N, C-alpha and C positions, 0 to 999 in steps of 0.2 A: 419537485424534481430539481436537483441542484445543477449548476452550470456544467460540472464535469460530466454528469449523466447526459445532459442535453448534447454536449459536444461528442461524447462517445457514441450516442445513437446516430447523430448526424454523420460522423465519420464512417460508421459501419454501413450506413445507407449509401454514402458516396462510393464506397469500395464494393458494394453489392454483397455484403456478408451479413446484413442485419437479420436475415432469416435464420442464420446459424448461431446467433448469440441470444442468450437469456440475460437480460440486465436485471440486477437485483441491487436496490439501494436500501440498506438497512443498517442497524447497529451491528456491525460485524462481530463484535465480541459477544453478542447475545444469540447469535445463530447457533443452532444445534443440528447435528446429523446432516451436514451438507458436504457435498464433494463438488469439485469443479475441475475443468481442464487447466484453468489458470486463475490466479487471484491478482487483481490489479489494486494496488494500494496508492492512494493519492492523498497523503496527509495535508492538513491545512498549512498555510504558509504564515502562521502567526508568530510574530517576534515580540520579545519583551522590551527591547530597546531599539531605537532607530539605528539603521545602518549596521545592525548586528548580523554576522554571518549565520546562516541556518545550521543549527546543530541537531543531528538526528537524536541525540540523547537528551537534549533539553527542550526541544520544540515539538516533537511528535507526542501526541496524546492519543490513546493510552500509552503506557510504556512500550517503546519499540520492540523490546525483547518479547513481551507478552503478545504483541501484535504479530510478530513473525512466528511465534510458537503456534498461535491460532491459525495462521495462514498455512503453515506446514501440515496442520491437521486436515486441511481442506484440499491442498494441492502442493506438489513439489515444484510447480512452476509459479513463480511469483514475479510480478512486475511492480517496481517501486518508483513512482514519479516523485522527484525531488527538485526543489528550486535550484537554479544555476549557481547560487553562491553557497551551496551546501559544503560543509567541511568534509571533503571527499575522503580524507584520511580516516574518518569514522566508519566508513562502509565495511572494510575488512573486519574491523573490531566487532561491528554489529552482527555480521553473518557468522563469524567464528564463535562468538558467545552464544548465539541462537542455536547453532548446530550442536555445540557442546552441551547446552542446557537440555537439548532434546535427545541426547545420547546418540547423535549421528556423527 
């Protein structure tokens, strides 16, 4: 169990909603035939260079467009946790391209 899962379970218990949530930690891209009320994406915060701003298009693996396409197949409610130094101007581009690629 990774740290994000541990904290998510802890917070759900603190707020008294742990009995309402099914936590699933898996290779998201390999999941089949699954639906959910919401998809929470928490990509790793790995950088290639020190002090480099986080880029959605360069640091998220797998490809962020593939990740969003898969997410939209599971739920239209998506939460995306990003580092504080994310290049925020990339967000509209990401969602626009993702929706366009999915015919939405």
